[in-house]
LUMKELUM-921922 format. One record per residue: residue number from 1; residue in one letter; x, y, z of N, C-alpha, C, O in turn. Coordinates in nm, 4 decimals, decimal comma, m for minus. Example, Ala and Ser with C-alpha at 12.3 -4.5 7.8 and 13.67 -1.06 7.14 Angstrom:
2
+-----+--------+----------+----------+----------+----------+----------+----------+----------+----------+----------+----------+----------+----------+
! num ! residu !   n_east !  n_north !     n_up !  ca_east ! ca_north !    ca_up !   c_east !  c_north !     c_up !   o_east !  o_north !     o_up !
+-----+--------+----------+----------+----------+----------+----------+----------+----------+----------+----------+----------+----------+----------+
!   1 !      A !   1,3190 !  m0,5690 !   0,7800 !   1,2300 !  m0,4500 !   0,7800 !   1,3200 !  m0,3300 !   0,7800 !   1,4236 !  m0,3319 !   0,8465 !
!   2 !      S !   1,2850 !  m0,2250 !   0,7080 !   1,3670 !  m0,1060 !   0,7140 !   1,2900 !   0,0030 !   0,7870 !   1,3409 !   0,1138 !   0,8039 !
+-----+--------+----------+----------+----------+----------+----------+----------+----------+----------+----------+----------+----------+----------+
% end
This chain:
77
+-----+--------+----------+----------+----------+----------+----------+----------+----------+----------+----------+----------+----------+----------+
! num ! residu !   n_east !  n_north !     n_up !  ca_east ! ca_north !    ca_up !   c_east !  c_north !     c_up !   o_east !  o_north !     o_up !
+-----+--------+----------+----------+----------+----------+----------+----------+----------+----------+----------+----------+----------+----------+
!   1 !      M !  m0,5246 !   1,4283 !  m1,0276 !  m0,5390 !   1,3131 !  m0,9405 !  m0,4925 !   1,1870 !  m1,0139 !  m0,5063 !   1,1748 !  m1,1357 !
!   2 !      L !  m0,4372 !   1,0944 !  m0,9362 !  m0,3937 !   0,9659 !  m0,9898 !  m0,4835 !   0,8549 !  m0,9356 !  m0,5130 !   0,8513 !  m0,8161 !
!   3 !      D !  m0,5260 !   0,7663 !  m1,0217 !  m0,6005 !   0,6480 !  m0,9790 !  m0,4996 !   0,5374 !  m0,9517 !  m0,4139 !   0,5098 !  m1,0357 !
!   4 !      I !  m0,5086 !   0,4737 !  m0,8352 !  m0,4196 !   0,3641 !  m0,7995 !  m0,5003 !   0,2518 !  m0,7351 !  m0,6152 !   0,2709 !  m0,6952 !
!   5 !      Q !  m0,4388 !   0,1357 !  m0,7258 !  m0,4983 !   0,0247 !  m0,6530 !  m0,4041 !  m0,0096 !  m0,5383 !  m0,2823 !  m0,0132 !  m0,5558 !
!   6 !      V !  m0,4611 !  m0,0347 !  m0,4209 !  m0,3838 !  m0,0731 !  m0,3034 !  m0,4244 !  m0,2151 !  m0,2658 !  m0,5427 !  m0,2456 !  m0,2505 !
!   7 !      V !  m0,3232 !  m0,3018 !  m0,2512 !  m0,3469 !  m0,4403 !  m0,2110 !  m0,2779 !  m0,4626 !  m0,0775 !  m0,1568 !  m0,4444 !  m0,0651 !
!   8 !      M !  m0,3554 !  m0,5019 !   0,0211 !  m0,3018 !  m0,5343 !   0,1538 !  m0,2939 !  m0,6861 !   0,1663 !  m0,3927 !  m0,7563 !   0,1446 !
!   9 !      H !  m0,1778 !  m0,7351 !   0,2008 !  m0,1577 !  m0,8793 !   0,2128 !  m0,1609 !  m0,9223 !   0,3596 !  m0,1199 !  m0,8486 !   0,4492 !
!  10 !      G !  m0,2107 !  m1,0436 !   0,3806 !  m0,2100 !  m1,1040 !   0,5135 !  m0,2841 !  m1,0214 !   0,6166 !  m0,3959 !  m0,9754 !   0,5936 !
!  11 !      N !  m0,2201 !  m1,0038 !   0,7296 !  m0,2796 !  m0,9345 !   0,8438 !  m0,3090 !  m0,7865 !   0,8155 !  m0,3860 !  m0,7240 !   0,8885 !
!  12 !      L !  m0,2496 !  m0,7313 !   0,7122 !  m0,2726 !  m0,5899 !   0,6801 !  m0,4134 !  m0,5641 !   0,6268 !  m0,4573 !  m0,4493 !   0,6190 !
!  13 !      R !  m0,4829 !  m0,6697 !   0,5909 !  m0,6210 !  m0,6519 !   0,5424 !  m0,7099 !  m0,5868 !   0,6467 !  m0,8138 !  m0,5302 !   0,6127 !
!  14 !      R !  m0,6717 !  m0,5938 !   0,7700 !  m0,7538 !  m0,5330 !   0,8755 !  m0,7631 !  m0,3803 !   0,8610 !  m0,8490 !  m0,3170 !   0,9224 !
!  15 !      F !  m0,6756 !  m0,3225 !   0,7806 !  m0,6799 !  m0,1780 !   0,7587 !  m0,7785 !  m0,1372 !   0,6504 !  m0,8042 !  m0,0183 !   0,6315 !
!  16 !      L !  m0,8336 !  m0,2343 !   0,5796 !  m0,9334 !  m0,2053 !   0,4769 !  m1,0723 !  m0,2423 !   0,5280 !  m1,0849 !  m0,3305 !   0,6130 !
!  17 !      P !  m1,1754 !  m0,1773 !   0,4783 !  m1,3117 !  m0,2063 !   0,5244 !  m1,3477 !  m0,3544 !   0,5075 !  m1,3251 !  m0,4131 !   0,4017 !
!  18 !      E !  m1,4025 !  m0,4120 !   0,6105 !  m1,4495 !  m0,5507 !   0,6110 !  m1,3415 !  m0,6497 !   0,5730 !  m1,3731 !  m0,7599 !   0,5281 !
!  19 !      G !  m1,2141 !  m0,6140 !   0,5897 !  m1,1051 !  m0,7061 !   0,5636 !  m1,0843 !  m0,7423 !   0,4177 !  m1,0236 !  m0,8448 !   0,3867 !
!  20 !      I !  m1,1354 !  m0,6568 !   0,3264 !  m1,1156 !  m0,6855 !   0,1838 !  m0,9662 !  m0,6802 !   0,1511 !  m0,8880 !  m0,6233 !   0,2272 !
!  21 !      A !  m0,9272 !  m0,7383 !   0,0402 !  m0,7855 !  m0,7463 !   0,0046 !  m0,7339 !  m0,6219 !  m0,0664 !  m0,6167 !  m0,5868 !  m0,0524 !
!  22 !      S !  m0,8204 !  m0,5544 !  m0,1429 !  m0,7721 !  m0,4400 !  m0,2198 !  m0,8795 !  m0,3337 !  m0,2338 !  m0,9983 !  m0,3583 !  m0,2130 !
!  23 !      T !  m0,8336 !  m0,2151 !  m0,2698 !  m0,9249 !  m0,1034 !  m0,2897 !  m0,8651 !  m0,0077 !  m0,3925 !  m0,7436 !  m0,0035 !  m0,4123 !
!  24 !      Q !  m0,9511 !   0,0675 !  m0,4564 !  m0,9102 !   0,1707 !  m0,5513 !  m0,9081 !   0,3050 !  m0,4786 !  m0,9955 !   0,3333 !  m0,3966 !
!  25 !      L !  m0,8086 !   0,3869 !  m0,5088 !  m0,7976 !   0,5198 !  m0,4480 !  m0,7622 !   0,6227 !  m0,5531 !  m0,7121 !   0,5909 !  m0,6610 !
!  26 !      Q !  m0,7897 !   0,7459 !  m0,5185 !  m0,7375 !   0,8584 !  m0,5945 !  m0,6441 !   0,9329 !  m0,5014 !  m0,6786 !   0,9617 !  m0,3868 !
!  27 !      V !  m0,5248 !   0,9640 !  m0,5517 !  m0,4261 !   1,0388 !  m0,4737 !  m0,3784 !   1,1564 !  m0,5574 !  m0,3929 !   1,1572 !  m0,6796 !
!  28 !      V !  m0,3225 !   1,2534 !  m0,4917 !  m0,2739 !   1,3724 !  m0,5610 !  m0,1425 !   1,3416 !  m0,6328 !  m0,0681 !   1,2517 !  m0,5935 !
!  29 !      E !  m0,1159 !   1,4171 !  m0,7376 !   0,0130 !   1,4070 !  m0,8068 !   0,1230 !   1,4333 !  m0,7031 !   0,1098 !   1,5231 !  m0,6200 !
!  30 !      G !   0,2294 !   1,3562 !  m0,7082 !   0,3397 !   1,3729 !  m0,6136 !   0,3259 !   1,2872 !  m0,4890 !   0,4159 !   1,2863 !  m0,4050 !
!  31 !      A !   0,2150 !   1,2147 !  m0,4751 !   0,1970 !   1,1262 !  m0,3599 !   0,3015 !   1,0146 !  m0,3653 !   0,3487 !   0,9769 !  m0,4725 !
!  32 !      T !   0,3363 !   0,9629 !  m0,2480 !   0,4347 !   0,8557 !  m0,2373 !   0,3721 !   0,7316 !  m0,1749 !   0,2598 !   0,7352 !  m0,1246 !
!  33 !      V !   0,4461 !   0,6229 !  m0,1791 !   0,4016 !   0,5002 !  m0,1140 !   0,3769 !   0,5282 !   0,0342 !   0,2776 !   0,4817 !   0,0904 !
!  34 !      R !   0,4661 !   0,6035 !   0,0972 !   0,4519 !   0,6377 !   0,2394 !   0,3205 !   0,7110 !   0,2667 !   0,2533 !   0,6818 !   0,3656 !
!  35 !      S !   0,2837 !   0,8042 !   0,1820 !   0,1613 !   0,8817 !   0,2059 !   0,0373 !   0,7927 !   0,1980 !  m0,0605 !   0,8167 !   0,2688 !
!  36 !      V !   0,0404 !   0,6904 !   0,1127 !  m0,0719 !   0,5966 !   0,1048 !  m0,0775 !   0,5123 !   0,2321 !  m0,1850 !   0,4926 !   0,2886 !
!  37 !      A !   0,0380 !   0,4624 !   0,2775 !   0,0425 !   0,3836 !   0,4013 !  m0,0088 !   0,4654 !   0,5190 !  m0,0818 !   0,4137 !   0,6037 !
!  38 !      Q !   0,0287 !   0,5918 !   0,5247 !  m0,0168 !   0,6796 !   0,6322 !  m0,1672 !   0,7031 !   0,6245 !  m0,2336 !   0,7157 !   0,7274 !
!  39 !      R !  m0,2197 !   0,7088 !   0,5057 !  m0,3642 !   0,7289 !   0,4866 !  m0,4450 !   0,6172 !   0,5536 !  m0,5557 !   0,6401 !   0,6023 !
!  40 !      F !  m0,3880 !   0,4961 !   0,5555 !  m0,4540 !   0,3822 !   0,6199 !  m0,4091 !   0,3642 !   0,7645 !  m0,4538 !   0,2715 !   0,8320 !
!  41 !      D !  m0,3209 !   0,4522 !   0,8129 !  m0,2651 !   0,4425 !   0,9483 !  m0,1963 !   0,3071 !   0,9678 !  m0,2046 !   0,2476 !   1,0753 !
!  42 !      A !  m0,1286 !   0,2592 !   0,8633 !  m0,0664 !   0,1272 !   0,8649 !   0,0864 !   0,1331 !   0,8524 !   0,1509 !   0,0288 !   0,8422 !
!  43 !      L !   0,1438 !   0,2509 !   0,8529 !   0,2862 !   0,2677 !   0,8261 !   0,3743 !   0,1800 !   0,9154 !   0,4690 !   0,1184 !   0,8665 !
!  44 !      D !   0,3450 !   0,1737 !   1,0432 !   0,4278 !   0,0965 !   1,1365 !   0,4129 !  m0,0539 !   1,1206 !   0,4920 !  m0,1298 !   1,1764 !
!  45 !      E !   0,3135 !  m0,0979 !   1,0460 !   0,2866 !  m0,2415 !   1,0289 !   0,3412 !  m0,2968 !   0,8969 !   0,3426 !  m0,4181 !   0,8760 !
!  46 !      I !   0,3858 !  m0,2084 !   0,8090 !   0,4296 !  m0,2521 !   0,6754 !   0,5789 !  m0,2805 !   0,6757 !   0,6601 !  m0,1982 !   0,7179 !
!  47 !      W !   0,6127 !  m0,3996 !   0,6272 !   0,7518 !  m0,4427 !   0,6199 !   0,8089 !  m0,4210 !   0,4811 !   0,9266 !  m0,3883 !   0,4661 !
!  48 !      L !   0,7247 !  m0,4394 !   0,3786 !   0,7712 !  m0,4331 !   0,2410 !   0,6621 !  m0,3737 !   0,1532 !   0,5434 !  m0,4005 !   0,1722 !
!  49 !      S !   0,7044 !  m0,2926 !   0,0568 !   0,6082 !  m0,2366 !  m0,0385 !   0,6590 !  m0,2592 !  m0,1799 !   0,7795 !  m0,2643 !  m0,2049 !
!  50 !      A !   0,5645 !  m0,2726 !  m0,2713 !   0,5998 !  m0,2929 !  m0,4120 !   0,5012 !  m0,2162 !  m0,4996 !   0,3838 !  m0,2016 !  m0,4656 !
!  51 !      I !   0,5505 !  m0,1686 !  m0,6109 !   0,4656 !  m0,1070 !  m0,7124 !   0,4773 !  m0,1926 !  m0,8371 !   0,5865 !  m0,2147 !  m0,8895 !
!  52 !      D !   0,3631 !  m0,2401 !  m0,8832 !   0,3590 !  m0,3256 !  m1,0019 !   0,4603 !  m0,4400 !  m0,9923 !   0,5314 !  m0,4713 !  m1,0878 !
!  53 !      K !   0,4643 !  m0,5011 !  m0,8736 !   0,5441 !  m0,6213 !  m0,8445 !   0,6943 !  m0,5968 !  m0,8351 !   0,7725 !  m0,6919 !  m0,8382 !
!  54 !      V !   0,7358 !  m0,4704 !  m0,8237 !   0,8765 !  m0,4358 !  m0,8054 !   0,8903 !  m0,3719 !  m0,6675 !   0,8222 !  m0,2737 !  m0,6376 !
!  55 !      V !   0,9782 !  m0,4269 !  m0,5832 !   0,9978 !  m0,3731 !  m0,4488 !   1,0517 !  m0,2309 !  m0,4591 !   1,1447 !  m0,2031 !  m0,5348 !
!  56 !      V !   0,9905 !  m0,1410 !  m0,3803 !   1,0279 !   0,0002 !  m0,3837 !   1,0373 !   0,0544 !  m0,2409 !   0,9770 !  m0,0019 !  m0,1495 !
!  57 !      P !   1,1124 !   0,1631 !  m0,2210 !   1,1157 !   0,2278 !  m0,0901 !   0,9870 !   0,3067 !  m0,0672 !   0,9135 !   0,3369 !  m0,1612 !
!  58 !      M !   0,9616 !   0,3387 !   0,0572 !   0,8416 !   0,4156 !   0,0924 !   0,8416 !   0,5551 !   0,0303 !   0,7361 !   0,6173 !   0,0178 !
!  59 !      S !   0,9571 !   0,6038 !  m0,0078 !   0,9664 !   0,7383 !  m0,0670 !   0,9344 !   0,7399 !  m0,2163 !   0,9356 !   0,8458 !  m0,2791 !
!  60 !      E !   0,9059 !   0,6229 !  m0,2731 !   0,8805 !   0,6124 !  m0,4177 !   0,7553 !   0,6906 !  m0,4570 !   0,6496 !   0,6723 !  m0,3965 !
!  61 !      P !   0,7659 !   0,7778 !  m0,5578 !   0,6473 !   0,8493 !  m0,6051 !   0,5550 !   0,7557 !  m0,6831 !   0,6000 !   0,6591 !  m0,7446 !
!  62 !      L !   0,4276 !   0,7857 !  m0,6794 !   0,3278 !   0,7023 !  m0,7464 !   0,3021 !   0,7510 !  m0,8881 !   0,3199 !   0,8685 !  m0,9204 !
!  63 !      T !   0,2595 !   0,6568 !  m0,9713 !   0,2237 !   0,6890 !  m1,1090 !   0,0790 !   0,6467 !  m1,1330 !   0,0235 !   0,5665 !  m1,0579 !
!  64 !      R !   0,0205 !   0,6998 !  m1,2352 !  m0,1179 !   0,6699 !  m1,2711 !  m0,1352 !   0,5196 !  m1,2943 !  m0,0525 !   0,4556 !  m1,3592 !
!  65 !      N !  m0,2433 !   0,4652 !  m1,2405 !  m0,2804 !   0,3241 !  m1,2552 !  m0,1826 !   0,2257 !  m1,1915 !  m0,1814 !   0,1078 !  m1,2269 !
!  66 !      A !  m0,1014 !   0,2728 !  m1,0987 !  m0,0084 !   0,1841 !  m1,0278 !  m0,0861 !   0,0926 !  m0,9331 !  m0,1925 !   0,1284 !  m0,8827 !
!  67 !      T !  m0,0307 !  m0,0252 !  m0,9107 !  m0,0816 !  m0,1158 !  m0,8086 !   0,0239 !  m0,1245 !  m0,6997 !   0,1373 !  m0,1651 !  m0,7249 !
!  68 !      I !  m0,0142 !  m0,0860 !  m0,5782 !   0,0774 !  m0,0906 !  m0,4641 !   0,0414 !  m0,2116 !  m0,3798 !  m0,0735 !  m0,2290 !  m0,3393 !
!  69 !      D !   0,1417 !  m0,2956 !  m0,3538 !   0,1242 !  m0,4091 !  m0,2644 !   0,1958 !  m0,3791 !  m0,1337 !   0,3115 !  m0,3371 !  m0,1336 !
!  70 !      F !   0,1261 !  m0,4008 !  m0,0219 !   0,1858 !  m0,3861 !   0,1103 !   0,1901 !  m0,5225 !   0,1774 !   0,0920 !  m0,5968 !   0,1766 !
!  71 !      F !   0,3062 !  m0,5542 !   0,2358 !   0,3251 !  m0,6813 !   0,3049 !   0,3671 !  m0,6563 !   0,4494 !   0,4440 !  m0,5646 !   0,4781 !
!  72 !      S !   0,3160 !  m0,7385 !   0,5385 !   0,3554 !  m0,7288 !   0,6799 !   0,4691 !  m0,8253 !   0,7062 !   0,5012 !  m0,9098 !   0,6227 !
!  73 !      V !   0,5293 !  m0,8119 !   0,8220 !   0,6357 !  m0,9031 !   0,8633 !   0,5758 !  m1,0413 !   0,8817 !   0,4698 !  m1,0552 !   0,9427 !
!  74 !      L !   0,6414 !  m1,1421 !   0,8304 !   0,5959 !  m1,2802 !   0,8494 !   0,6472 !  m1,3288 !   0,9835 !   0,7639 !  m1,3089 !   1,0172 !
!  75 !      E !   0,5612 !  m1,3915 !   1,0589 !   0,5996 !  m1,4434 !   1,1890 !   0,5828 !  m1,5937 !   1,1910 !   0,4932 !  m1,6482 !   1,1266 !
!  76 !      G !   0,6668 !  m1,6581 !   1,2627 !   0,6569 !  m1,8030 !   1,2752 !   0,6841 !  m1,8443 !   1,4184 !   0,7181 !  m1,7622 !   1,5036 !
!  77 !      G !   0,6690 !  m1,9683 !   1,4419 !   0,6950 !  m2,0102 !   1,5789 !   0,6947 !  m2,1595 !   1,5926 !   0,7152 !  m2,2114 !   1,7024 !
+-----+--------+----------+----------+----------+----------+----------+----------+----------+----------+----------+----------+----------+----------+
% end
């Protein structure tokens, strides 16, 4: 198992309990950014993902102690 941290930015916080900004998870070896997004049922809401502050595709495999940041589309008006 890999220990990771997930940070939801902006409106994506609604996918975490009580709207907290981040949470710790354990995922299986070989898990990807996409599999974490799917775990929160947030895949369709995520515009950008990063691991340790580097933008990565959803297919990126995770590493031990990684921090994944998820960002939603910014809207203006």
